Z-matrix of the N, CA and C atoms (Angstrom, degrees):
N
C 1 1.454
C 2 1.511 1 111.90
N 3 1.340 2 116.32 1 -36.01
C 4 1.465 3 118.47 2 -179.63
C 5 1.519 4 112.09 3 -70.21
N 6 1.339 5 116.06 4 -33.06
C 7 1.472 6 118.94 5 -176.46
C 8 1.521 7 112.50 6 -79.87
N 9 1.332 8 116.34 7 -49.41
C 10 1.468 9 121.01 8 -174.14
C 11 1.521 10 112.90 9 -107.74
N 12 1.324 11 120.30 10 -15.11
C 13 1.463 12 121.32 11 178.11
C 14 1.505 13 112.67 12 74.82
N 15 1.329 14 114.59 13 -156.70
C 16 1.453 15 122.04 14 -178.14
C 17 1.520 16 113.28 15 -60.85
N 18 1.340 17 119.91 16 -43.73
C 19 1.449 18 120.08 17 178.34
C 20 1.537 19 113.33 18 -59.20
N 21 1.328 20 116.82 19 -38.07
C 22 1.473 21 121.39 20 177.48
C 23 1.512 22 111.20 21 -65.43
N 24 1.315 23 115.71 22 -39.74
C 25 1.464 24 119.67 23 178.09
C 26 1.542 25 111.07 24 -64.77
N 27 1.353 26 116.14 25 -41.23
C 28 1.465 27 119.60 26 177.67
C 29 1.515 28 111.22 27 -66.41
N 30 1.350 29 116.68 28 -36.53
C 31 1.465 30 120.64 29 177.24
C 32 1.510 31 110.58 30 -63.01
N 33 1.291 32 118.02 31 -44.48
C 34 1.460 33 121.54 32 178.14
C 35 1.530 34 111.82 33 -62.09
N 36 1.331 35 116.16 34 -45.02
C 37 1.465 36 120.95 35 176.97
C 38 1.515 37 111.80 36 -59.69
N 39 1.332 38 117.99 37 -42.69
C 40 1.443 39 122.84 38 178.90
C 41 1.526 40 112.30 39 -64.12
N 42 1.314 41 116.20 40 -38.40
C 43 1.466 42 119.10 41 178.24
C 44 1.526 43 111.58 42 -68.26
N 45 1.326 44 116.93 43 -36.47
C 46 1.485 45 120.23 44 176.00
C 47 1.501 46 109.13 45 -65.10
N 48 1.332 47 117.79 46 -42.35
C 49 1.491 48 120.88 47 177.29
C 50 1.523 49 110.16 48 -60.64
N 51 1.330 50 117.93 49 -41.06
C 52 1.460 51 121.19 50 -179.16
C 53 1.551 52 110.36 51 -64.09
N 54 1.319 53 117.82 52 -41.96
C 55 1.467 54 120.17 53 177.50
C 56 1.494 55 110.43 54 -63.62
N 57 1.319 56 117.52 55 -47.15
C 58 1.468 57 121.64 56 179.66
C 59 1.527 58 111.23 57 -60.99
N 60 1.333 59 116.66 58 -44.77
C 61 1.474 60 119.84 59 -179.07
C 62 1.519 61 111.66 60 -65.56
N 63 1.337 62 118.42 61 -37.40
C 64 1.444 63 121.08 62 179.97
C 65 1.529 64 110.38 63 -68.30
N 66 1.302 65 117.61 64 -45.88
C 67 1.470 66 120.50 65 179.77
C 68 1.533 67 111.21 66 -63.67
N 69 1.331 68 115.62 67 -48.66
C 70 1.483 69 119.71 68 -179.73
C 71 1.514 70 111.44 69 -62.04
N 72 1.352 71 116.76 70 -44.68
C 73 1.459 72 120.62 71 179.30
C 74 1.510 73 112.48 72 -61.13
N 75 1.350 74 115.68 73 -41.58
C 76 1.469 75 120.34 74 179.16
C 77 1.545 76 111.62 75 -62.22
N 78 1.323 77 115.76 76 -47.54
C 79 1.442 78 120.76 77 -177.71
C 80 1.537 79 111.93 78 -66.90
N 81 1.295 80 115.81 79 -46.54
C 82 1.496 81 120.12 80 -176.30
C 83 1.535 82 110.08 81 -64.02
N 84 1.338 83 117.28 82 -45.47
C 85 1.448 84 119.87 83 -178.21
C 86 1.553 85 109.82 84 -68.11
N 87 1.321 86 118.76 85 -38.80
C 88 1.456 87 120.64 86 178.42
C 89 1.509 88 112.03 87 -63.34
N 90 1.347 89 117.04 88 -44.11
C 91 1.443 90 119.91 89 177.39
C 92 1.529 91 112.49 90 -63.40
N 93 1.336 92 117.15 91 -41.89
C 94 1.437 93 120.43 92 177.98
C 95 1.525 94 112.35 93 -63.97
N 96 1.303 95 116.69 94 -44.31
C 97 1.471 96 119.78 95 177.67
C 98 1.517 97 112.00 96 -63.12
N 99 1.299 98 116.70 97 -40.38
C 100 1.476 99 121.02 98 177.98
C 101 1.511 100 111.85 99 -64.64
N 102 1.338 101 116.99 100 -41.31
C 103 1.482 102 121.04 101 179.41
C 104 1.527 103 110.99 102 -65.25
N 105 1.336 104 116.62 103 -44.30
C 106 1.462 105 118.80 104 178.85
C 107 1.516 106 110.91 105 -64.48
N 108 1.339 107 116.95 106 -40.38
C 109 1.441 108 118.61 107 178.41
C 110 1.520 109 111.82 108 -69.08
N 111 1.322 110 118.06 109 -31.15
C 112 1.467 111 122.32 110 177.41
C 113 1.530 112 108.99 111 -61.04
N 114 1.328 113 118.88 112 -42.29
C 115 1.442 114 121.44 113 177.81
C 116 1.535 115 109.71 114 -63.33
N 117 1.327 116 116.63 115 -40.52
C 118 1.469 117 120.52 116 179.54
C 119 1.528 118 110.25 117 -65.32
N 120 1.349 119 118.28 118 -37.11
C 121 1.455 120 120.91 119 179.43
C 122 1.540 121 109.93 120 -64.53
N 123 1.318 122 116.18 121 -42.28
C 124 1.464 123 120.76 122 -178.82
C 125 1.573 124 109.49 123 -64.73
N 126 1.331 125 115.40 124 -49.29
C 127 1.466 126 120.26 125 -179.31
C 128 1.526 127 113.34 126 -60.77
N 129 1.335 128 115.89 127 -36.03
C 130 1.462 129 119.13 128 -178.24
C 131 1.503 130 112.22 129 -84.25
N 132 1.340 131 118.51 130 -11.13
C 133 1.427 132 120.64 131 177.58
C 134 1.528 133 113.67 132 82.71
N 135 1.311 134 116.44 133 27.81
C 136 1.482 135 121.71 134 178.49
C 137 1.506 136 108.54 135 -68.94
N 138 1.305 137 118.47 136 134.80
C 139 1.506 138 120.27 137 176.68
C 140 1.545 139 109.56 138 -64.85
N 141 1.320 140 115.60 139 145.75
C 142 1.468 141 124.58 140 178.38
C 143 1.550 142 112.00 141 54.09
N 144 1.355 143 116.84 142 56.66
C 145 1.450 144 119.69 143 -176.56
C 146 1.542 145 113.65 144 -64.32
N 147 1.335 146 117.89 145 -35.85
C 148 1.455 147 119.95 146 -178.92
C 149 1.526 148 111.70 147 -67.20
N 150 1.313 149 116.10 148 -43.44
C 151 1.466 150 120.80 149 178.12
C 152 1.523 151 110.54 150 -62.24
N 153 1.345 152 116.04 151 -45.49
C 154 1.466 153 119.67 152 178.65
C 155 1.507 154 112.51 153 -66.79
N 156 1.315 155 118.38 154 -31.60
C 157 1.489 156 121.23 155 175.81
C 158 1.527 157 108.72 156 -65.06
N 159 1.324 158 117.27 157 -47.75
C 160 1.489 159 120.67 158 179.55
C 161 1.521 160 111.08 159 -62.20
N 162 1.336 161 116.58 160 -41.18
C 163 1.459 162 118.59 161 177.91
C 164 1.538 163 111.13 162 -64.92
N 165 1.369 164 116.28 163 -38.30
C 166 1.441 165 119.04 164 177.80
C 167 1.515 166 111.31 165 -62.78
N 168 1.331 167 117.13 166 -42.23
C 169 1.468 168 121.32 167 176.46
C 170 1.519 169 111.40 168 -58.81
N 171 1.319 170 116.01 169 -47.28
C 172 1.465 171 121.13 170 -176.95
C 173 1.547 172 110.73 171 -67.29
N 174 1.314 173 115.83 172 -46.50
C 175 1.459 174 118.59 173 -175.73
C 176 1.527 175 112.64 174 -77.92
N 177 1.326 176 119.35 175 -17.15
C 178 1.459 177 122.75 176 178.12
C 179 1.517 178 110.40 177 -67.97
N 180 1.296 179 118.65 178 -15.96
C 181 1.467 180 122.00 179 178.50
C 182 1.540 181 110.44 180 -77.82
N 183 1.328 182 116.82 181 -13.11
C 184 1.451 183 121.92 182 177.75
C 185 1.535 184 108.92 183 -105.04
N 186 1.296 185 118.15 184 148.75
C 187 1.484 186 119.01 185 177.38
C 188 1.509 187 110.14 186 -62.62
N 189 1.302 188 115.57 187 126.63
C 190 1.453 189 126.00 188 177.67
C 191 1.562 190 112.12 189 63.62
N 192 1.303 191 118.98 190 12.31
C 193 1.438 192 121.50 191 177.97
C 194 1.499 193 113.45 192 -66.27
N 195 1.329 194 116.17 193 -45.24
C 196 1.462 195 121.05 194 -178.72
C 197 1.535 196 110.51 195 -66.49
N 198 1.318 197 117.05 196 -27.74
C 199 1.468 198 119.95 197 179.09
C 200 1.541 199 108.22 198 -62.09
N 201 1.322 200 117.59 199 -39.69
C 202 1.464 201 120.66 200 178.87
C 203 1.506 202 111.02 201 -64.63
N 204 1.333 203 117.74 202 -37.66
C 205 1.473 204 119.99 203 -177.10
C 206 1.516 205 110.31 204 -71.89
N 207 1.332 206 119.46 205 -48.99
C 208 1.460 207 117.92 206 -176.06
C 209 1.549 208 111.38 207 -74.10
N 210 1.320 209 118.00 208 -22.13
C 211 1.456 210 119.75 209 171.74
C 212 1.514 211 109.54 210 -69.82
N 213 1.326 212 116.92 211 -41.90
C 214 1.459 213 122.01 212 175.72
C 215 1.539 214 110.62 213 -61.33
N 216 1.355 215 115.29 214 -41.82
C 217 1.480 216 119.48 215 -179.47
C 218 1.536 217 108.99 216 -62.91
N 219 1.340 218 117.33 217 -40.16
C 220 1.452 219 120.27 218 -179.70
C 221 1.523 220 111.00 219 -64.55
N 222 1.328 221 115.96 220 -43.29
C 223 1.487 222 119.89 221 178.48
C 224 1.525 223 110.65 222 -66.42
N 225 1.317 224 116.60 223 -40.40
C 226 1.453 225 120.63 224 178.18
C 227 1.525 226 111.50 225 -61.10
N 228 1.312 227 115.99 226 -39.21
C 229 1.466 228 120.47 227 179.23
C 230 1.531 229 109.83 228 -63.22
N 231 1.314 230 118.19 229 -42.92
C 232 1.458 231 120.91 230 179.37
C 233 1.533 232 110.40 231 -67.88
N 234 1.313 233 116.74 232 -43.70
C 235 1.477 234 121.32 233 -178.20
C 236 1.511 235 111.88 234 -66.35
N 237 1.313 236 117.69 235 -28.09
C 238 1.483 237 121.39 236 179.05
C 239 1.523 238 111.78 237 -86.34
N 240 1.339 239 117.31 238 7.11
C 241 1.452 240 120.44 239 175.60
C 242 1.533 241 114.55 240 92.44
N 243 1.298 242 115.20 241 15.22
C 244 1.487 243 119.94 242 178.77
C 245 1.506 244 110.88 243 -80.09
N 246 1.297 245 115.84 244 173.54
C 247 1.429 246 121.99 245 -180.00
C 248 1.525 247 111.84 246 -71.37
N 249 1.311 248 115.65 247 139.69
C 250 1.482 249 119.64 248 177.26
C 251 1.510 250 108.62 249 -69.08
N 252 1.324 251 118.99 250 -29.88
C 253 1.465 252 121.30 251 178.69
C 254 1.546 253 109.96 252 -69.05
N 255 1.333 254 116.53 253 -38.69
C 256 1.456 255 120.03 254 177.26
C 257 1.513 256 110.70 255 -65.34
N 258 1.346 257 117.09 256 -40.06
C 259 1.450 258 120.77 257 176.77
C 260 1.512 259 111.98 258 -64.48
N 261 1.300 260 115.46 259 -43.15
C 262 1.464 261 119.10 260 176.90
C 263 1.525 262 110.99 261 -63.87
N 264 1.329 263 116.51 262 -38.67
C 265 1.464 264 120.12 263 176.90
C 266 1.516 265 111.73 264 -64.62
N 267 1.318 266 119.16 265 -40.90
C 268 1.463 267 121.85 266 176.64
C 269 1.543 268 109.59 267 -60.29
N 270 1.314 269 115.09 268 -46.85
C 271 1.456 270 118.73 269 -178.92
C 272 1.547 271 112.10 270 -63.24
N 273 1.337 272 115.59 271 -46.76
C 274 1.474 273 120.06 272 -179.42
C 275 1.544 274 111.36 273 -64.26
N 276 1.328 275 115.48 274 -42.62
C 277 1.483 276 118.64 275 178.70
C 278 1.504 277 110.49 276 -65.44
N 279 1.345 278 116.47 277 -41.24
C 280 1.462 279 120.03 278 178.42
C 281 1.532 280 112.89 279 -63.01
N 282 1.337 281 115.83 280 -39.13
C 283 1.445 282 119.47 281 176.88
C 284 1.543 283 110.61 282 -64.43
N 285 1.302 284 116.44 283 -41.88
C 286 1.485 285 119.00 284 179.27
C 287 1.532 286 110.73 285 -66.07
N 288 1.328 287 119.28 286 -42.39
C 289 1.446 288 122.53 287 -179.81
C 290 1.516 289 109.69 288 -62.66
N 291 1.333 290 117.26 289 -46.06
C 292 1.451 291 120.66 290 -178.18
C 293 1.539 292 112.55 291 -67.87
N 294 1.337 293 115.52 292 -37.77
C 295 1.470 294 117.28 293 178.59
C 296 1.509 295 111.28 294 -65.39
N 297 1.323 296 117.71 295 -44.50
C 298 1.451 297 121.39 296 -179.79
C 299 1.528 298 109.80 297 -66.28
N 300 1.356 299 115.67 298 -46.62
C 301 1.461 300 119.19 299 -177.42
C 302 1.512 301 112.80 300 -64.95
N 303 1.330 302 116.79 301 -47.51
C 304 1.461 303 119.91 302 -175.27
C 305 1.517 304 113.98 303 -79.48
N 306 1.318 305 117.30 304 -25.05
C 307 1.458 306 119.20 305 -177.77
C 308 1.537 307 113.76 306 -91.79
N 309 1.307 308 115.67 307 -33.49
C 310 1.458 309 119.52 308 -175.51
C 311 1.533 310 115.47 309 -113.73
N 312 1.353 311 115.65 310 -52.09
C 313 1.445 312 119.16 311 -174.93
C 314 1.510 313 112.73 312 -70.37
N 315 1.317 314 117.39 313 -45.13
C 316 1.458 315 120.13 314 -176.34
C 317 1.537 316 112.30 315 -64.92
N 318 1.344 317 119.65 316 -50.19
C 319 1.461 318 118.33 317 176.12
C 320 1.523 319 114.02 318 -61.73
N 321 1.337 320 116.76 319 -33.61
C 322 1.463 321 119.07 320 177.48
C 323 1.536 322 111.74 321 -65.98
N 324 1.347 323 115.46 322 -41.84
C 325 1.474 324 118.60 323 178.93
C 326 1.529 325 111.97 324 -68.44
N 327 1.332 326 116.87 325 -40.21
C 328 1.439 327 119.86 326 178.10
C 329 1.523 328 110.06 327 -67.06
N 330 1.309 329 117.11 328 -42.07
C 331 1.465 330 120.94 329 178.49
C 332 1.510 331 112.45 330 -63.88
N 333 1.340 332 118.23 331 -40.47
C 334 1.437 333 121.10 332 178.29
C 335 1.520 334 111.02 333 -67.27
N 336 1.316 335 117.25 334 -39.71
C 337 1.436 336 120.61 335 -179.43
C 338 1.514 337 112.37 336 -67.36
N 339 1.322 338 115.84 337 -35.32
C 340 1.457 339 120.49 338 179.84
C 341 1.511 340 112.34 339 -96.86
N 342 1.341 341 116.89 340 0.77
C 343 1.475 342 122.97 341 -177.01
C 344 1.522 343 111.49 342 56.43
N 345 1.347 344 114.15 343 47.21
C 346 1.443 345 121.52 344 176.33
C 347 1.530 346 108.45 345 -110.13
N 348 1.315 347 116.47 346 147.08
C 349 1.483 348 118.28 347 171.09
C 350 1.500 349 109.51 348 -60.70
N 351 1.353 350 118.43 349 152.91
C 352 1.440 351 123.30 350 -177.24
C 353 1.508 352 113.06 351 -54.68
N 354 1.320 353 118.12 352 -47.54
C 355 1.462 354 121.08 353 -177.35
C 356 1.536 355 110.75 354 -65.63
N 357 1.304 356 117.65 355 -38.19
C 358 1.449 357 121.19 356 179.98
C 359 1.527 358 109.52 357 -66.57
N 360 1.346 359 116.62 358 -42.32
C 361 1.453 360 120.58 359 177.16
C 362 1.534 361 110.64 360 -62.16
N 363 1.344 362 116.67 361 -43.80
C 364 1.472 363 120.49 362 179.39
C 365 1.526 364 111.51 363 -61.98
N 366 1.340 365 117.45 364 -44.12
C 367 1.452 366 121.71 365 176.65
C 368 1.526 367 111.22 366 -61.13
N 369 1.342 368 115.68 367 -42.74
C 370 1.445 369 120.67 368 179.83
C 371 1.537 370 111.75 369 -62.85
N 372 1.312 371 115.93 370 -43.40
C 373 1.464 372 120.25 371 -178.33
C 374 1.538 373 110.68 372 -65.49
N 375 1.314 374 116.54 373 -54.47
C 376 1.457 375 119.67 374 -176.06
C 377 1.529 376 113.43 375 -73.33
N 378 1.329 377 116.17 376 -35.75
C 379 1.482 378 119.86 377 174.77
C 380 1.515 379 111.29 378 -66.18
N 381 1.319 380 116.71 379 -39.86
C 382 1.471 381 120.41 380 177.04
C 383 1.514 382 110.68 381 -65.89
N 384 1.312 383 117.42 382 -41.58
C 385 1.464 384 121.74 383 179.35
C 386 1.520 385 110.37 384 -61.63
N 387 1.337 386 115.30 385 -45.32
C 388 1.468 387 117.70 386 -178.40
C 389 1.528 388 111.24 387 -69.97
N 390 1.285 389 117.52 388 -38.47
C 391 1.489 390 121.16 389 -176.65
C 392 1.522 391 112.62 390 -77.53
N 393 1.324 392 117.38 391 -48.25
C 394 1.455 393 120.88 392 -170.76
C 395 1.521 394 113.94 393 -109.00
N 396 1.321 395 118.45 394 -1.10
C 397 1.448 396 121.00 395 -176.92
C 398 1.516 397 110.27 396 79.43
N 399 1.340 398 115.30 397 -149.74
C 400 1.473 399 120.75 398 -174.54
C 401 1.526 400 112.57 399 -58.60
N 402 1.305 401 118.69 400 -39.94
C 403 1.459 402 122.23 401 -179.19
C 404 1.558 403 109.60 402 -67.48
N 405 1.325 404 116.74 403 -18.70
C 406 1.436 405 121.90 404 178.24
C 407 1.518 406 113.04 405 -67.35
N 408 1.358 407 118.40 406 -19.84
C 409 1.458 408 120.94 407 173.81
C 410 1.494 409 110.78 408 -59.01
N 411 1.339 410 117.03 409 -32.07
C 412 1.450 411 121.42 410 179.87
C 413 1.540 412 111.13 411 -96.09
N 414 1.348 413 116.22 412 -39.35
C 415 1.463 414 119.25 413 -177.38
C 416 1.529 415 112.58 414 -69.13
N 417 1.336 416 116.95 415 -34.52
C 418 1.495 417 119.33 416 -177.64
C 419 1.522 418 111.22 417 -60.06
N 420 1.359 419 119.73 418 -54.38
C 421 1.459 420 118.67 419 178.94
C 422 1.521 421 113.46 420 -63.80
N 423 1.318 422 118.94 421 -31.24
C 424 1.463 423 121.75 422 178.27
C 425 1.528 424 108.93 423 -65.87
N 426 1.313 425 117.12 424 -45.78
C 427 1.465 426 121.45 425 178.61
C 428 1.528 427 111.40 426 -63.72
N 429 1.338 428 116.20 427 -42.88
C 430 1.483 429 119.70 428 177.20
C 431 1.536 430 111.05 429 -62.99
N 432 1.319 431 116.16 430 -41.22
C 433 1.486 432 119.07 431 178.29
C 434 1.519 433 109.99 432 -63.90
N 435 1.341 434 117.17 433 -41.03
C 436 1.448 435 119.74 434 179.10
C 437 1.534 436 110.76 435 -63.88
N 438 1.326 437 116.41 436 -42.30
C 439 1.463 438 120.00 437 178.69
C 440 1.517 439 112.22 438 -64.49
N 441 1.351 440 116.12 439 -40.07
C 442 1.455 441 119.33 440 179.62
C 443 1.526 442 110.47 441 -65.71
N 444 1.322 443 118.06 442 -41.46
C 445 1.469 444 119.49 443 -179.58
C 446 1.519 445 111.12 444 -68.54
N 447 1.346 446 116.34 445 -37.98
C 448 1.442 447 119.06 446 177.40
C 449 1.539 448 109.84 447 -62.40
N 450 1.320 449 115.26 448 -44.00
C 451 1.439 450 119.62 449 178.70
C 452 1.523 451 110.76 450 -60.67
N 453 1.347 452 116.22 451 -50.83
C 454 1.451 453 119.11 452 -176.34
C 455 1.508 454 112.80 453 -66.99
N 456 1.320 455 117.49 454 -44.14
C 457 1.464 456 121.61 455 -172.97
C 458 1.514 457 112.48 456 -80.24
N 459 1.301 458 117.90 457 -48.40
C 460 1.446 459 119.59 458 -169.65
C 461 1.518 460 114.32 459 -97.93
N 462 1.299 461 118.01 460 -40.28
C 463 1.467 462 120.15 461 -178.02
C 464 1.526 463 112.17 462 -80.79
N 465 1.322 464 117.63 463 -42.64
C 466 1.451 465 120.90 464 -175.60
C 467 1.532 466 112.58 465 -94.36
N 468 1.319 467 116.41 466 -9.48
C 469 1.454 468 120.12 467 175.53
C 470 1.510 469 115.26 468 80.41
N 471 1.358 470 119.92 469 13.79
C 472 1.452 471 120.71 470 175.46
C 473 1.518 472 109.43 471 -65.49
N 474 1.293 473 115.68 472 144.57
C 475 1.444 474 120.34 473 179.13
C 476 1.511 475 113.10 474 88.88
N 477 1.316 476 117.09 475 -8.15
C 478 1.457 477 121.97 476 176.65
C 479 1.522 478 109.88 477 -99.06
N 480 1.301 479 115.40 478 151.32
C 481 1.456 480 119.82 479 174.87
C 482 1.521 481 108.69 480 -75.80
N 483 1.300 482 118.64 481 164.22
C 484 1.472 483 121.73 482 -178.34
C 485 1.523 484 112.16 483 -62.95
N 486 1.340 485 117.88 484 -28.14
C 487 1.451 486 119.05 485 179.67
C 488 1.530 487 110.30 486 -74.75
N 489 1.352 488 116.97 487 -29.95
C 490 1.468 489 120.93 488 179.30
C 491 1.534 490 110.50 489 -73.64
N 492 1.311 491 118.73 490 -32.09
C 493 1.460 492 122.20 491 -179.39
C 494 1.519 493 111.72 492 -68.20
N 495 1.315 494 117.28 493 -31.90
C 496 1.466 495 122.12 494 -174.84
C 497 1.497 496 112.14 495 -79.18
């Protein structure tokens, strides 16, 4: 507080919100995707649907992790004598669930948690992933949140009284 004052305190608070929003968004979306895919596994007759549902939840927290699980489930269904159409349906449904969840729901939840606009959260997530790898999923939104608060607080003068802006 002595070094950066009120703006520094708000910056720190915003970064904590970004971390919390990213972690919560990742976990909630992964659990939801896994649960939806668990229902699809049961309906399609995939062997060991509960185990595959739990694996989908766990691997959905990693980029493209859930894709490996539902692809394996589709292959397992065919190898166990199931219908090729059911396996194709599991794969297609899994692809749709993951695309919607990872492209729209996850950035929206991360953005809401960090109070970032959707596009800024999306850029932060994918830019962080490309730049920093897996840890970039968390660092990207944190950096974007820090940049947004610096822009709002220090460059545009939000949070200052009118006498401080002059």
